[in-house]
C-alpha positions, 0 to 999 in steps of 0.5 A: 279670558280664562286660561283654564284647562278643562279635563275629565275628573279622576278619582284623585279629584274628589277633594278639588271637586267637593267645594265646587259641588257644595258651592253649587248647592249653596247657589241653588239653596239645596243641601244634597245628602252626603250619601247621594254625593258619594253615589254621584261621585262613584257614578262619574268614575264608573265607565258603564254609567252615562254620567260624566264630569269635568273640572276647570283648572287654573294655576293648579286650582279647580275653579269650575265643574260641569256634569252631563248625562247621555240619554236616549230620545224618542225624537232622534236616532242620536242620544241627547246630552243633558248638561245637568250641573255647571258651576264656576267659583264666584272669584273667576266668573266672567272670565270665560271659564263657564263658556269653556266648560259648556264648550267641553260638553259640546265637544264630548256630545259631538264625539258621542254623536249626540243630536242635542245638548240641553240644560235648565237654569233657574229663572232668577239666574240672569247673569248665567242666562246672558252667556246661555243666550249667546251660545244656545237657543231657548227652547220655549219649553217650560219644565213641570215636575213632581218629586217622587221621594 
């Protein structure tokens, strides 16, 4: 089991976070523009933004990251928490770090009185879905989208 420490990001964490962010993009075969990456980082650090990030550290090295967003819902009085990105270094997968990152988001959502935490994953992400099926419920909903830009 992982002995990772989960902590919210601070400005000095950029160089530790960036390789994880790039690894996440590689996993999903996307290339997010550097300007968007810098904007995202700035949003994480802005207390007025509903976007948040945390890193998992083990032996002084960042081994995982998680990003989440609080937003309103028409279905509940409490906000929802969208766990947008989760990534653990392939060298330490299966040690419990991913679960710890998700549970960190659960705790943050509970502290913010959120009614729900939810996330998406690609249908081919079978390994991660083994974890997700143990710690959350599948909603049965299918995502549709139209890219606008």
